[in-house]
N, C-alpha and C positions, 0 to 999 in steps of 0.2 A: 508140179510139186518140186520144191526146192530140195536138192540133195546136200546132206551135211558135208562140210569140207573134210577132205582126207587129211590126216596128221602130217605135218611138215617134217622132212628129214633133215639131218645135219647138213646134207648137200644143198639144201634149199637156202641155208643161211651162209653159205661159203663167202660170198662177196662181202656181206656185213661183218663176218668174223675177221676176214682179211683186212678190212678197213679199220676195224677196232684195233687189231694187232699192230697196225702200222703207227697208230697214235697213242697206243697204251704206254704205261710207265713201268710195267713189270716184265714185259717181254721185250727183249732187245733183238732187233733185226739189222744186220749189216751185210752189204755186198762189196766184195773187193775184186779188182780185175787181176789178171795174171801177173802184173807188175807190182802189185801190193797197194794200189791206189784205192782208196775208200770211194766207192761209186754211190752208195746210198746208206743212210742210217736213219732209223726212226728215233724219236725223242729219247727212248730209254738207252739205245746204243750210243747216241751222241753224248749222253750223260756220263756213261761208263768210260768212253773214249776221251771225255773232256774236249769235245768239238763244239763248234758254234751250232745253233739251231739247225742250220741246213746240213750239218754233217761234215763241214769243211774244217781243215786245220786242227785235226786231233793232236793232243799232246800226250795221251796214253797210248799204249800198244798192247798187242796180244803177247802175254808173257809166257803162258804155258797152256797148250802148245803155242809156239811163236808162229807168225805168219809164214815165214819162209818154210817151215816144216810142213804146214798145211798145203802150201802151193807146190811143194815138191811131190805131193801125191797126185798122180795124173789120171787115175780112174774116176770115172763118173759115178754119181750117187753119193751115198752117206760115207764120209771119209773120217769122221770123228764123232764120238758119243761119249760124253763124260763132263767132268769139271774143268772149266776153263778159267784161267786167271788173266784179268786185265788190269793193267797198272802202268807205273812209270819206272819200275826197278828201283824204287826208292821207298817213299813214305806213303804211297797210295797204292791200294791193291783191292780188287774186287773178285770174288770167287763166284762163278755162275755155272749152273747146269746147262750145257750147250750141246747142240748137234750142228755139225758142219756138213754141208753138201757142196758137191763140185758138179759144174756143168759147162762143158767146153772150156773156155778160157777165164771163167769167173768162179768164185765160190760164195755160198750163202751161209751166214752164221745166224742161227736161231738160238738165243740163249734166254734164260729165264732165272729170276731169283727164286730161292727156295723159300717160299712164303711161310709155309708151316714152321720151317726151321727158323726163319726170322722172327716169327711170333714167339716161338719157344725161347729164342735167345733174348728177345725183348722182355718176356716174362721173367727170365733169370735176371736180366739187368735191372728190371724193376725191383725184384726181391733184394738184390745186392745193394741197389741204391737205398732201400728201406733199411737194410741192415747197417749200411754206412751211416745214414742219418741217425739211427738209434745209438750207433757207437759214438758219433759226434756229440749227441746230446749227453751220453753217459760220460764222455771225456770232459765236457764242459762242466758237468756236475762234479766230477772227480776233481777237476781243476779248482773249481770254486771251493770245494770242501778242503783241498790241499792248502789253498791260499788262506782260507779261514783258520785251519789248523796251525799254519805257519805263523799267522798274526797272533793266535792264542799262545803258541809257544814262545814267541818273542815277547809277548806281554808277560806271560808267566816267568820267563827268564828274568826280565827286568824287575818284576815284583820280588822275585826270590832274592835278586841281588840287593834290592832296596831293603827287603826285610832282613837279610843278613847284616847289612849295614846298620839298620836300626837295632837289631839285636846285639851286635858288637858295641854300638854306642850305648845301648841300655846297660850292657855288662860293664862297660867302662865307667859309666855314670854311677851305677850301683857300687862299683869297686872303689872309686874315688870317694863316694859318699861314706862308704863304710871306713875307709882308711882315715878320712878326715874326722870321723865322728869320735874316735878314741882321743886323739891329741886335742881336739877342741874341748872335749869334756875335761880332759886333764887341765887344760889352760884355764877353763871356766872355773873349775874347782879351786885351782891355786890362786885366782884372782880374789875369791872370797877370803881365802887364808891370808893372802897378802894384805888386803884391805884391813882385816882384823888385827893382823900383826902390827902394821903401820900405825894404827889407831892406839894399839897397846904401847908402842914405842913413844909416841908423843904424850900419851897419858903419863908414862913413867917419867919422861923428861920434865913435864909440868910439876910432877910430885918431887922431883930431885930440886927443881928451881925453888918450890915452896920451902923445902927443908933448909936450903942454903939461905933463903931469905930470912928464915926464923932464926937459925943457929949460926949462920956464917958471919964473918966480919964484912966490912964495907968493900974491902979490896976484892974478895972473892965474888960478892954480888955484882960488883962492876964488871969483873972479867966475864962472868957468865952472860950478863946483859950484852957485853961487846960481842961475844960469840954468836949469840942469837941474831944480832943485827948483821953481822959479817956473813953468816951462812944463811940469812933470810929464812930462818926456820918458820916463821909464821906463814910466809908465802909457800914454802915447800909443803907444809901441812895441808894447806888448802889445795895446792896444786896436785899433789899426790892423791888426794881424796877425789878430785875432779878426774884425774887420769884413770883411776881404778874404776870409777862409775862409767866413763866413756868406753873403757876396755870391755867392761861387762856388757854394755849395750852393743858394741861391735861384735863380741863373740856370740851373743844372742842372735844377731842378724845373720851371722855365718851359720850358726846351728839351724836357723830357719831355711836358709838356702840349701843347706845339706839335706834337711828333712824333705824340702820340696823336690830336690833331685832324686832322692830315694823314692818318694811317692810317685814322681813322674815315671820313673823307669819301671817300677812295680814288677820286678822279675819274680818276685815271690807271689805275685798275683796274676799269673798269666791265664788262670782258668777263670770261669764265670763265678762271680761272688757279689755280695752286698758291700757297697762302699758309700762313704759320705761324698756325694757328688760335688757338693760346694767346695770342700777341701781339695778334692781332686782337681777342680777347675783352678782353684787358687795356685796350686803348684805348677799347673800349665801356664798361667798367666806370668808367674815368676820367671818361666824359662824365656818368654817373649818380651820381658820387661825392658831389657836393654835395647831391643828394636823399637819399641814404643817411645823410649826416651830419645833415641837418636833422632827420630823424625818429629819430636815434640807433639806426639799424638795425645789428645785427651782421651782418657779411657774410663769408661764406666762400667761397673759389674753389679748386676742386680739379681740376686738368687734367693731361693726359699732356704732359710737356715735349717741345718740338720736334716737335709734331704738324702735319704738312703735309696739307692736303686740297685737293681741286679744288671751287672754288665761285665764286660772284659776290660778291666781298668787300664792296663797298659795300651791296648789297642784304641780305647775311646780317648785316652789322652793324645794319642797320635792324631786322630781324626780332628780333634778340637784344634790342636796346634796348627795342623795344615790349613784349616779354614781361617784361623786367626792370622797367620803369617801371609796368606793371600790378601786379607784385608789390609794388613800393614802395607803390603806392596802397592795396593790399589789407591790408598788415600794419599793426598799431598802433604807436605810438611805443614804441621799445625792442624791436621784433620782430627776427626772424631770417630771413635769406635765404641759401640755398646755391646755388651754380652749380657744376656738375660736368660734366666731359667725359670720355666713355668711347668705346670702339671695338670693333667686332667685324669679322667677315670682310666684312660687307656694308655696314654703316652706321656713321657717326660720330654719336653722340648728345650733344646739348647739353641738360642738364637743369636747370631753375630751379625750386626748391622754396621755398615761403614758409610761414609759420605764421599766415597771415591769416584772414579771415573765411570763406573757402570760396566756392564757387559753388553756388547752389540747383540741385537736380536738374531742375526744371522749365525752367530757362533754359540748361542746359547745351548742348542742341542749337542754341541761338541765338547762342552766343558769337562764332562766325566769320561771322555774317551782316553785311553792310555796314550801317552807321548804327545797329547795335544797341549800346546802352550803358546801364549801370546808374548812371553818373555823373550828378550834377545837370546841368540845362540850362546850357550854357556851359562845362562842365568837360571835355567830351570830344566827339569827332566820331563815335565808334563805328567808326572805320576801322582802328584799330591792329592788332587781331587779324585783321581781314579781309585787310589788306596782308601781315601775317606769313604767313597761310595761303597766299596767292598766291605769296609769295616762296619758301616751303618746298615747297609742292605743285606749283605750276605751273612755277616757274622752276627749282627744283633737283630736281623729280620725287621729293621725299621725302614724309614725312607727319608729322603732329603728334599726340601721344598725350596726353590730359589726364586727371588724376585729382585728385579734390577731395572733401573732407569738411567739412561745415559746422562752422565755429568751430575747425577743426583745421589747415586750410591746403590748398594746391593745388600740383600739380606739372605743369609744362609740359615735355614731352620733344620736342625738335626733332630728327628723324632726316634726316641728309643722306647720301645713297648715295655710296659711294666713287667710282663711275663715273657721272657725270651724263649 
């Protein structure tokens, strides 16, 4: 009958445990002779002492307690039990739980890392790393938010500056138009009076000549005829009549320009209201007329007569002028621009088409970005189309559609809803 094995005791495993300790990485074993020479080091002790795999040429030392202190203790047995520091007195330091034994002329160091402590510290480090990562992500978000806010502030600042400039210009234009209106009306009225008076003078002169011709002697008649010839009264009568007519036409043109300036500035119409869109656009065209003439641009305007819409007149004028001036810049000398107005059940569409250079496909998504411009430095702020977008999209709740072909031209369509 086979007897069951008896349980093995720890003593039965002594050789195996000793062998495993010699080759383990958590238990450090080192033997020094009485002169301080390292006689033996297992892999863990070689690691802490920064020695080669055989335990030779260590570059680290026992720091606390140091080797000389341990060697000075002459009694056999356990001579130290506590925390031991191994390092290079500089940037490298290991703290281990150690026991030191002396036997004759040698000492044995048995040290081990505090594994539970390491795990605990590792867990803390993991938590700290996670917190650091979270903070880094939060900082990145805050940085992006700050950059976005800074860009918005910069854009808002420039838009405010531009808005103040336009407001100042509008006040100036309105003031000039108002100041010109009275003297122009005065001159216009006086031209009619002058024309009437000159006509009456020449009629009276002819009556006098007729009376002299009937009742006067030949000498007086000859004198009057001579005076008429010498002073070219026939020519003066015709010339004065032509001058007054031309002056009235000129004053009427000035009155039209003044009215266009007043209508374009529309400081008295800064709130939403119904306007005659076609007359509004005509006033805007008159502002750009000099630039159109300068480049000899053929300009066509096709709109629905008496088209009344609800909008912000001054701002809409600015949006149309911005797009129109961009078209003027894009077309060559002798180019062509067409402005049309159409309407459906929901929107009024203002379309501006040019035969200019077109917009490259890669920059099309950028054209409404603040400060983006393809013009040379000093020739543009990059705010024209950005302001136009805000006026149409944000203020009027409409939208802008752009189509462009390189070397063929571009069409901007401004859609204004019938009900804002």
